PATISE-663922 format. One line per 5 residues: for each residue x, y, z of C-alpha. Coordinates in Angstrom, 3 decimals. Layout:
N
X,Y,Z ~ ...
//
This chain:
180
0.036,-0.093,0.052 ~ 1.092,3.631,-0.728 ~ -0.212,6.927,0.108 ~ 0.835,10.670,-0.101 ~ 0.759,12.690,3.118
1.051,16.793,3.542 ~ 2.220,16.416,6.941 ~ 4.184,14.099,9.366 ~ 4.218,14.403,13.271 ~ 7.118,13.465,15.429
6.524,12.612,19.019 ~ 9.422,12.286,21.323 ~ 9.131,9.882,24.248 ~ 11.799,9.347,26.534 ~ 12.822,5.899,24.883
12.628,7.521,21.221 ~ 10.225,8.862,19.145 ~ 7.011,7.750,17.190 ~ 6.511,9.165,13.712 ~ 2.771,9.584,13.464
1.409,9.307,9.829 ~ -2.251,10.325,8.800 ~ -4.111,7.634,6.805 ~ -7.489,7.280,5.663 ~ -9.953,4.544,7.031
-9.550,2.535,3.743 ~ -5.723,2.488,4.323 ~ -6.095,1.516,7.946 ~ -8.138,-1.137,7.163 ~ -5.628,-3.100,5.112
-3.032,-3.104,7.943 ~ -2.744,-6.524,9.663 ~ -1.334,-5.713,13.361 ~ 0.295,-9.109,13.632 ~ 2.504,-8.809,10.213
5.680,-7.160,9.723 ~ 6.266,-4.303,7.489 ~ 8.806,-2.616,5.887 ~ 8.368,0.987,5.444 ~ 10.048,3.391,3.465
9.793,7.165,3.695 ~ 10.544,9.481,0.705 ~ 10.155,13.118,0.156 ~ 7.584,13.645,-2.583 ~ 8.762,15.333,-5.720
6.574,15.936,-8.772 ~ 7.036,14.023,-12.126 ~ 7.303,15.645,-15.401 ~ 4.434,16.314,-17.574 ~ 3.721,14.223,-20.675
3.284,17.617,-22.485 ~ 7.176,18.328,-21.641 ~ 7.930,14.949,-22.667 ~ 6.212,15.415,-26.125 ~ 7.962,18.756,-26.522
11.288,16.868,-25.479 ~ 10.742,14.500,-28.650 ~ 9.506,17.208,-31.196 ~ 12.924,19.123,-30.281 ~ 14.954,15.918,-30.765
13.352,15.237,-34.172 ~ 13.725,18.966,-35.519 ~ 17.521,18.948,-34.284 ~ 18.091,15.412,-35.880 ~ 16.447,16.725,-39.265
18.738,19.603,-39.037 ~ 22.077,17.838,-38.334 ~ 21.030,15.142,-40.974 ~ 21.045,18.115,-43.737 ~ 24.757,17.669,-43.902
24.500,14.282,-45.353 ~ 25.369,12.184,-42.304 ~ 22.098,10.937,-40.933 ~ 21.597,11.643,-37.287 ~ 18.339,9.684,-35.475
16.371,11.538,-32.727 ~ 17.337,8.948,-30.659 ~ 21.112,9.850,-30.956 ~ 20.031,13.605,-30.184 ~ 17.885,12.455,-27.235
21.057,10.289,-25.995 ~ 23.152,13.446,-26.189 ~ 20.877,15.432,-24.555 ~ 20.589,13.329,-21.591 ~ 24.459,13.110,-21.221
24.135,17.134,-21.208 ~ 21.730,17.145,-18.535 ~ 23.972,15.447,-16.340 ~ 21.525,13.175,-14.326 ~ 23.534,10.345,-13.644
25.027,8.636,-10.881 ~ 29.137,8.061,-10.868 ~ 29.801,4.657,-9.786 ~ 33.018,2.400,-9.463 ~ 32.603,-1.132,-10.959
34.694,-4.064,-11.264 ~ 36.567,-3.758,-14.558 ~ 35.536,-7.138,-15.718 ~ 31.586,-6.364,-14.721 ~ 31.621,-3.198,-16.973
30.072,-4.681,-19.859 ~ 27.452,-6.631,-18.189 ~ 26.484,-3.741,-15.850 ~ 26.341,-1.857,-19.092 ~ 24.195,-4.222,-20.690
21.544,-4.565,-18.128 ~ 21.572,-0.615,-17.296 ~ 20.971,0.157,-20.979 ~ 18.186,-2.328,-21.207 ~ 15.970,0.021,-19.449
15.646,2.286,-22.173 ~ 16.990,4.579,-24.728 ~ 18.148,7.072,-22.171 ~ 19.576,4.887,-19.741 ~ 23.127,5.344,-20.846
26.649,3.896,-19.369 ~ 29.696,6.084,-20.042 ~ 33.125,4.142,-18.872 ~ 35.141,7.186,-17.596 ~ 38.178,5.452,-16.662
40.063,3.743,-13.779 ~ 38.911,4.044,-10.324 ~ 41.301,4.716,-7.398 ~ 40.407,1.127,-6.391 ~ 42.419,-1.425,-7.789
40.612,-3.176,-10.443 ~ 37.675,-0.985,-10.544 ~ 36.549,1.316,-13.362 ~ 34.204,4.610,-12.738 ~ 31.420,4.673,-14.900
28.475,7.537,-15.171 ~ 25.122,5.614,-15.012 ~ 22.685,8.047,-16.898 ~ 19.106,7.894,-16.042 ~ 16.005,7.818,-18.934
13.744,11.079,-18.671 ~ 11.253,8.546,-17.578 ~ 12.460,8.989,-13.988 ~ 12.868,12.734,-14.155 ~ 11.142,15.265,-11.847
10.340,18.624,-13.096 ~ 13.790,20.040,-12.215 ~ 15.608,17.317,-13.995 ~ 13.030,17.568,-17.347 ~ 13.472,21.427,-17.301
17.259,20.832,-17.390 ~ 16.915,18.208,-20.333 ~ 14.632,20.502,-22.367 ~ 16.889,23.509,-21.628 ~ 19.786,21.646,-23.151
17.682,20.539,-26.277 ~ 16.556,24.299,-26.646 ~ 19.956,25.560,-26.548 ~ 20.984,22.969,-29.125 ~ 17.830,23.793,-31.504
18.550,27.636,-31.101 ~ 22.265,27.059,-32.134 ~ 20.983,25.447,-35.352 ~ 18.624,28.183,-35.868 ~ 15.598,26.003,-35.151
12.654,27.945,-33.713 ~ 11.624,27.056,-30.264 ~ 8.904,27.760,-27.875 ~ 9.173,30.955,-25.830 ~ 10.866,30.628,-22.089
7.375,31.349,-21.079 ~ 5.824,28.880,-22.917 ~ 8.282,25.950,-21.877 ~ 7.896,27.144,-18.260 ~ 4.321,26.516,-18.952
4.605,23.176,-20.381 ~ 6.916,22.223,-17.305 ~ 3.938,23.462,-14.826 ~ 1.208,21.533,-16.450 ~ 2.164,18.585,-13.972
0.737,20.858,-11.376 ~ -2.768,20.284,-13.192 ~ -2.346,16.714,-13.778 ~ -1.225,16.046,-10.355 ~ -4.713,17.268,-8.745
//
């Protein structure tokens, strides 16, 4: 079971503390007091909107078409992967050198934007450092804004017309309406 709350209350006692979480009757009725539960507490972050995602792909297509005019084919997926790398949503990881290839295969099977970049040897003997980039399907609003900014900069440099800053902000704010 999963639910979102707007407030938590911490009650301190002489032997520790209790976390009080508001929940509706339907949630409380699902709880079996004689069972063990794993509870994870995460800070709520809004997801990107589908409208912003659509605009991302429109920009990727336009950039790919413009880059392909010089006779060398560039796909919108290539543009997207470059933008993912340019928006810096990655985790640096030390991986055993012999496991990098398998790790890359597994990581990149998550989708087009899931990229592994080998950045060299680690300080740990026998290890490499990789940057594991996340695809935009996992992005929150700030990460999606950075990705779109990257694409808008590339498009502008190529002379491609883009939405105004206000229009892009509006696309990124659409998630508020979708979340209600």
